[in-house]
SEDO-985233 format. One line per 4 residues: their letters; for each residue x, y, z of C-alpha. Coordinates in Angstrom, 3 decimals. Example, Ala and Ser with C-alpha at 12.3 -4.5 7.8 and 13.67 -1.06 7.14 Angstrom:
2
AS	12.300 -4.500 7.800  13.670 -1.060 7.140
//
This chain:
481
MALS	1.282 1.101 -7.856  0.211 -2.321 -6.597  -2.738 -2.438 -9.004  -0.516 -1.296 -11.879
ASYI	1.890 -4.159 -11.217  -0.960 -6.645 -11.044  -2.448 -5.364 -14.312  0.831 -5.758 -16.173
LFLL	1.183 -9.317 -14.894  -2.444 -10.043 -15.776  -1.901 -8.958 -19.389  1.167 -11.159 -19.673
QARL	-0.362 -14.196 -17.943  -3.638 -14.019 -19.887  -1.766 -13.307 -23.156  -3.722 -10.138 -23.768
TQRV	-0.832 -7.855 -24.673  -2.145 -7.605 -28.250  -4.938 -5.437 -26.865  -2.519 -2.640 -26.047
ILSE	0.291 -2.990 -28.609  0.619 -0.042 -31.014  1.511 -2.142 -34.080  1.125 -1.589 -37.832
TWVH	-2.269 -3.238 -37.580  -3.279 -0.620 -35.047  -2.150 2.159 -37.413  -4.099 0.590 -40.282
SLRQ	-7.239 0.240 -38.144  -6.952 3.847 -36.999  -6.619 5.185 -40.569  -8.552 2.801 -42.818
GNWR	-10.573 0.379 -40.713  -14.329 0.334 -40.397  -15.963 2.348 -37.650  -15.750 -0.522 -35.118
QRWS	-12.042 -1.140 -35.827  -11.360 2.574 -35.695  -12.980 2.946 -32.271  -11.073 -0.085 -31.061
AINT	-7.840 1.603 -32.201  -8.884 4.840 -30.496  -9.475 2.890 -27.285  -5.981 1.449 -27.494
ALYW	-4.555 4.967 -27.813  -6.592 5.983 -24.762  -5.092 3.064 -22.831  -1.633 4.491 -23.413
IAFA	-2.725 7.915 -22.220  -3.910 6.208 -19.047  -0.676 4.197 -18.762  1.401 7.371 -19.092
SIFF	-0.735 9.188 -16.508  -0.484 6.311 -14.043  3.266 6.105 -14.581  3.830 9.818 -13.912
AGLT	1.344 9.850 -11.038  3.108 6.885 -9.452  6.601 8.232 -10.038  5.855 11.720 -8.736
GILL	3.809 10.274 -5.862  6.794 8.208 -4.750  9.042 11.275 -4.991  6.623 13.401 -2.972
YLAP	6.099 10.722 -0.350  9.538 9.197 0.039  12.016 11.712 -1.411  10.746 15.300 -1.049
GLFP	13.362 17.777 -2.153  15.146 15.407 -4.546  13.676 17.447 -7.401  11.986 20.880 -7.273
YQTV	8.841 20.360 -5.245  6.604 22.669 -7.266  7.587 20.969 -10.527  6.921 17.499 -9.127
TSVH	3.550 18.519 -7.677  2.513 20.144 -10.972  3.241 16.943 -12.886  1.471 14.923 -10.201
QGAA	-1.602 17.149 -10.372  -1.654 17.037 -14.173  -1.518 13.244 -14.120  -4.373 13.110 -11.611
WTLL	-6.652 15.340 -13.678  -5.766 13.388 -16.832  -6.803 10.137 -15.140  -10.137 11.640 -14.118
AYSF	-10.765 12.843 -17.653  -9.683 9.476 -19.044  -12.272 7.655 -16.924  -15.071 9.591 -18.608
VHFV	-13.606 9.475 -22.133  -12.884 5.736 -21.823  -16.513 5.078 -20.847  -17.785 7.037 -23.873
AQFL	-15.313 5.370 -26.253  -16.272 1.872 -25.073  -19.955 2.682 -25.612  -19.320 4.033 -29.112
MGGL	-17.273 0.946 -29.963  -19.816 -1.670 -28.857  -22.820 -0.065 -27.224  -24.355 -1.231 -23.981
HQLL	-23.226 -4.804 -24.607  -19.596 -3.655 -24.576  -20.071 -1.863 -21.263  -21.748 -4.853 -19.623
KIFS	-18.756 -7.101 -20.394  -17.206 -5.938 -17.152  -19.835 -8.001 -15.295  -19.128 -11.218 -17.235
PRRA	-15.402 -11.914 -17.126  -14.115 -14.963 -18.966  -13.327 -18.010 -16.854  -10.111 -18.445 -18.805
YGAA	-8.765 -15.346 -17.083  -9.277 -16.760 -13.580  -5.747 -18.094 -13.102  -4.237 -14.879 -14.434
AVTA	-6.420 -12.851 -12.075  -5.283 -14.870 -9.056  -1.649 -14.397 -10.080  -2.277 -10.682 -10.474
LFAA	-3.715 -10.446 -6.958  -0.578 -12.044 -5.535  1.497 -9.565 -7.541  -0.521 -6.680 -6.083
AGTA	-0.012 -7.963 -2.554  3.713 -8.435 -3.123  4.098 -4.946 -4.569  2.182 -3.407 -1.664
AAFY	4.384 -5.276 0.810  7.504 -4.082 -1.010  6.412 -0.458 -0.844  5.497 -0.816 2.823
GLEL	8.969 -2.199 3.494  10.473 0.689 1.533  8.595 3.175 3.698  9.832 1.515 6.893
STAQ	13.397 1.567 5.613  13.248 5.308 4.951  11.987 6.262 8.429  14.538 8.452 10.182
SLKV	15.594 8.202 13.797  17.639 10.687 15.790  19.961 9.479 18.504  19.752 11.734 21.566
VKTN	23.264 11.308 22.972  24.120 11.420 26.673  26.467 14.248 27.636  28.115 15.583 30.774
TPPK	28.825 18.977 29.159  25.521 20.606 28.176  25.673 23.279 25.482  25.553 26.970 26.296
LDGI	22.322 28.407 24.934  23.568 31.293 22.805  22.510 30.338 19.265  26.131 29.609 18.307
PDDP	26.601 25.868 17.613  30.261 25.703 18.649  29.736 23.487 21.713  31.603 20.127 21.665
VWEQ	28.377 18.221 22.289  27.071 19.095 18.809  30.069 17.335 17.271  29.112 14.142 19.115
AGRV	25.333 14.401 18.815  23.172 12.542 16.359  22.108 14.567 13.355  19.325 14.342 10.772
EIMT	18.217 16.592 7.930  14.569 16.998 6.961  13.422 18.625 3.742  10.377 20.723 4.518
VRGA	8.139 21.962 1.702  5.092 24.127 0.912  6.213 27.087 2.999  5.153 30.605 2.016
NLPG	7.913 33.036 0.935  10.546 30.272 0.698  12.264 29.622 -2.662  10.120 26.935 -4.270
GETP	8.408 26.588 -0.896  11.339 24.482 0.345  13.905 24.692 3.108  15.978 21.955 4.792
VTIS	16.017 21.684 8.576  18.919 20.037 10.392  18.358 18.689 13.912  20.892 17.586 16.526
AAHD	19.931 16.377 20.008  21.465 15.483 23.376  20.523 15.074 27.046  22.293 15.068 30.404
GSDF	19.891 12.756 32.224  17.750 15.649 33.363  17.357 18.060 30.454  16.867 17.682 26.700
FALF	18.920 19.847 24.345  18.356 20.395 20.638  19.974 22.393 17.873  17.723 23.398 14.975
EWRD	19.232 24.956 11.843  17.248 26.097 8.807  17.769 28.286 5.774  16.061 31.653 5.580
STRS	17.482 34.337 3.316  16.241 37.204 5.508  15.828 37.919 9.218  12.216 39.118 9.404
HKHL	11.205 41.118 12.476  8.401 43.298 11.096  5.566 41.842 13.143  2.476 43.906 12.266
PLVK	4.193 47.229 13.034  2.194 50.360 13.788  2.665 53.314 11.435  1.643 56.899 12.205
TQAG	-0.484 58.473 9.470  -2.339 61.778 9.144  -5.442 60.051 10.543  -3.644 58.245 13.355
WTVL	-1.938 54.907 14.003  -2.592 52.020 11.574  -1.406 48.422 11.488  0.895 47.544 8.609
QREF	-0.676 44.316 7.286  -2.434 42.783 4.301  -4.273 39.606 5.366  -4.105 39.650 9.163
GIQD	-7.848 40.228 9.213  -8.334 36.598 8.103  -5.359 35.264 10.097  -3.339 34.700 6.926
EDDY	-0.627 37.371 6.977  2.326 36.507 4.730  4.019 39.902 4.560  4.325 41.845 7.818
YEDK	4.991 39.003 10.200  7.954 37.652 12.119  10.001 34.541 11.324  8.835 31.562 13.375
FGVM	9.657 27.901 13.940  7.485 25.021 15.097  8.230 21.686 16.745  5.619 19.007 17.338
LAYS	6.158 16.039 19.686  3.779 13.090 19.931  3.699 9.517 21.174  2.131 8.367 17.895
SQLA	3.736 8.590 14.449  0.307 9.084 12.838  -0.532 12.469 14.337  0.999 14.814 11.761
GAGT	-1.649 14.436 9.063  -5.113 13.093 9.795  -4.353 13.092 13.515  -4.160 16.873 14.005
AHLG	-4.699 18.670 10.687  -8.316 18.948 9.555  -8.756 20.916 6.354  -11.625 22.986 5.030
DRPL	-13.576 26.102 5.925  -15.640 24.400 8.657  -14.113 21.094 9.781  -16.024 21.066 13.093
PGKP	-19.819 21.027 12.716  -21.475 23.495 15.043  -18.266 25.417 15.718  -16.684 28.396 13.963
GPAG	-14.446 27.785 11.008  -10.991 29.269 10.426  -11.056 32.848 9.142  -8.799 31.917 6.230
GRGL	-10.850 28.833 5.343  -7.888 26.438 5.346  -8.499 24.213 8.356  -7.907 23.722 12.075
HYTT	-5.574 21.725 14.315  -7.107 19.403 16.922  -7.024 15.763 18.000  -9.993 13.423 17.735
DGSI	-8.967 10.780 20.284  -8.616 13.034 23.331  -4.810 12.963 23.185  -2.473 15.920 23.697
VDVW	0.248 16.762 21.174  3.100 18.949 22.427  3.723 21.989 20.196  6.671 24.370 20.592
HWKS	6.057 27.649 18.764  9.102 29.914 18.596  8.281 33.479 17.567  11.352 35.526 16.764
VRSG	9.970 38.900 17.918  7.694 37.758 20.740  8.910 34.678 22.655  12.271 34.811 20.876
SSVM	13.068 38.350 21.975  16.118 39.008 24.133  13.757 39.757 27.039  12.292 36.240 26.943
NQID	14.552 33.776 25.044  11.849 31.107 25.105  9.716 28.980 22.855  6.011 29.500 23.420
DNHF	4.942 26.109 24.829  1.577 25.194 23.277  -0.381 22.041 22.477  -2.999 20.508 20.184
GPPL	-5.845 18.784 22.004  -9.562 18.069 21.654  -11.673 20.870 20.112  -12.187 23.820 22.442
EPNP	-15.468 25.561 23.086  -15.664 28.885 21.223  -14.867 31.969 23.303  -16.992 34.949 22.213
KKRR	-14.309 37.303 23.569  -11.753 35.993 21.064  -11.979 36.877 17.390  -10.127 33.767 16.283
YTGG	-11.251 30.174 16.850  -8.293 27.764 16.788  -9.913 24.332 17.141  -7.773 22.399 19.616
YTQD	-4.695 24.609 19.331  -3.973 26.600 22.470  -1.231 27.660 24.872  -0.113 25.837 27.995
PKSA	-1.098 27.635 31.232  1.087 30.451 32.566  1.284 32.232 35.898  3.086 35.391 34.763
GGFK	5.107 36.980 31.970  4.620 36.870 28.245  3.670 39.323 25.532  0.617 41.005 24.072
MNWE	-0.300 43.197 21.137  -0.294 46.975 21.491  -4.027 47.397 20.853  -7.270 46.505 22.556
SFKE	-8.633 44.766 19.455  -7.470 44.675 15.857  -9.432 46.448 13.162  -8.791 47.793 9.703
GVIQ	-7.941 51.469 9.617  -7.028 53.668 12.556  -6.512 52.112 15.989  -5.516 53.493 19.360
PLRL	-2.363 51.926 20.848  -2.550 50.631 24.410  0.811 52.105 25.371  3.509 54.518 24.260
PKDP	7.238 54.525 25.099  8.229 56.386 28.285  11.015 58.023 26.311  9.726 59.520 23.020
GYLK	13.213 59.110 21.591  12.991 55.320 21.989  11.274 54.944 18.595  14.193 56.553 16.734
RFAG	15.876 53.120 16.604  13.095 51.959 14.257  13.349 54.916 11.866  15.496 52.975 9.398
VDRN	13.208 49.922 9.171  12.527 49.057 5.523  8.773 48.673 4.983  9.358 46.196 2.168
PDAG	8.138 42.913 3.736  10.855 40.950 1.932  13.652 43.104 3.339  15.630 41.819 6.286
DDVS	15.745 43.599 9.643  18.646 44.454 11.938  16.422 45.473 14.835  13.747 43.447 16.598
LFLP	10.446 45.329 16.629  9.135 45.000 20.184  8.674 47.267 23.201  9.679 46.120 26.709
LDQT	6.529 46.652 28.747  8.417 48.313 31.598  9.661 50.955 29.150  6.115 52.060 28.247
VPYD	3.248 54.045 29.740  -0.521 53.906 29.086  -1.576 55.715 25.945  -2.203 59.430 26.402
EAQD	-3.231 61.541 23.453  -1.242 64.445 24.868  1.929 62.375 24.677  1.203 61.152 21.157
IYPV	3.522 63.723 19.582  5.074 61.418 16.969  5.313 62.677 13.379  3.646 61.021 10.394
GTIM	5.703 58.068 9.187  6.874 57.001 12.645  7.097 53.216 13.076  6.230 51.750 16.468
PSVL	6.339 48.031 17.366  3.004 46.361 17.993  4.490 43.794 20.392  4.676 44.506 24.131
VAGP	6.950 42.088 26.019  6.524 41.809 29.805  9.147 39.140 30.501  9.673 35.371 30.372
FEGD	6.681 33.075 30.739  6.332 31.498 34.164  4.531 28.189 34.530  3.894 25.474 31.939
RGDV	4.028 27.902 29.044  7.632 28.783 29.893  9.052 25.241 30.005  11.210 25.594 26.879
QAVA	14.227 27.895 26.782  15.587 28.872 23.373  18.170 31.253 21.940  18.373 31.777 18.190
RWQD	20.714 33.750 15.951  20.418 34.578 12.271  23.599 34.757 10.220  24.419 34.433 6.509
GWWR	21.012 33.116 5.513  20.602 30.615 8.376  18.677 30.564 11.618  20.375 28.518 14.322
MEVR	18.492 27.866 17.535  19.583 26.035 20.683  16.815 24.676 22.913  16.580 23.302 26.439
RKLD	13.686 21.597 28.252  13.288 19.100 31.067  13.091 15.534 29.782  9.900 15.188 31.795
TGSK	8.242 18.428 32.892  5.474 16.616 34.735  2.894 18.640 32.841  -0.086 16.916 31.270
YDVA	0.307 19.267 28.308  3.860 18.119 27.503  5.272 14.967 25.940  7.844 13.343 28.233
LVAQ	11.131 12.220 26.717  12.029 8.884 28.315  13.921 5.902 27.002  11.005 3.487 27.385
QPVY	8.522 5.525 25.326  8.869 6.219 21.567  8.504 9.914 20.791  8.084 11.341 17.294
LWVA	9.107 14.806 16.169  8.024 17.084 13.316  9.260 20.594 12.456  7.899 23.561 10.513
TFDH	9.435 26.845 9.390  7.588 30.156 8.940  9.287 32.720 6.700  7.545 35.929 7.885
SQTR	4.252 34.068 7.552  1.468 33.727 10.100  0.173 30.243 9.224  1.591 29.037 5.894
HSQH	4.486 27.081 7.335  6.641 24.509 5.603  5.911 20.892 6.463  6.942 17.258 6.011
LHPV	5.045 13.973 6.136  7.318 11.588 7.974  8.335 12.168 11.581  11.727 11.588 13.167
ELVL	11.819 9.113 16.052  13.828 10.325 19.035  15.986 7.580 20.553  17.471 8.424 23.951
E	20.951 7.049 24.672
//
């Protein structure tokens, strides 16, 4: 945008606007001129294709960067992509057209600019600098901050935002985009925050048309138990997965993009790549980024009511016992509690569950679960670990078609991994989640929330998707009262 502004000013200052005006002379040259005039006219037409592409690329780029959600995201990105490809094609066509118009001599003119244009060029450079400064100021003015109000009446964590503190708390709305299964990939997230001098409280609200609790359920077939899934084998399941929510906290505002997200099928030389080929999360400066990963069936179950406290850090060494390499993404340490999957190791086809319910009638509550991945669920598909026994073929008396949860829940996390309490409720197309955590847990894996230290927050929603979460570029700065 800065270079575009400088170019316009350069044309005006150097009185070169005749080069790009589509006048009657241009029409005459295009239709009846000699071959040199005709190619000159063609070049002028190409300029306007470039001008239009730059205009739409700039306009849609500003919308994507500064005002996501103002217009349908997929439409804006399609126009932006089209403009980008047109500019690439123009670069090649422009080169060919210049050569056909004047040969090698015409191409070499770029290395011998006229001295008469010097003053105009200097003016244009100042225009570019001024435009860049204006856009930088615009970006600063659009940065959001969230006031974390002081309260003496902490909210009750029940997923119902009727506590008086939420009426007094600061509030921001973030438009998140590019999420799988969401209409147009978009959903807004509203955040409110408070503290009582010891604990931090937050209310997160986001749209989701269905409550999705089908987390890789087991289904009994003639051959045995199978996992209901489509792309879990490459860690990219977008159908039979639970709703999730992510929160990232960092001391730097630059850690959302290049700081933690590294794209590609092998971003770390000498280490495994992601199974789905889309990238890994890790930091490159040795820092730790606090990541809260709420999982509606697992950590969000009524047995736990927690957010899984994780972090992004430096790249980990590969563990041959784990089928998935996650870069620098891992869980905080725990001393007890948690959940696990109801199989020794995942594989396509028939698997043997680790455990079965003590009471064979326990699975009747899941008989009405709709296998359509887009259908909502009234029941949370998990098994309390204390209500199960080790798998015994003699006790595997379940008929074909029986659905059994694949999630075994032992109880709340104890230790660092259990620092964040959370209770969420889904109602009328909205998830509402109330969260509580110590302002400063004292853990090296957590970001402390103190008045003297800026802290930046990002959020992400997962609509029954394993990894394709919604996202946003600009963080929210938390400001403690």
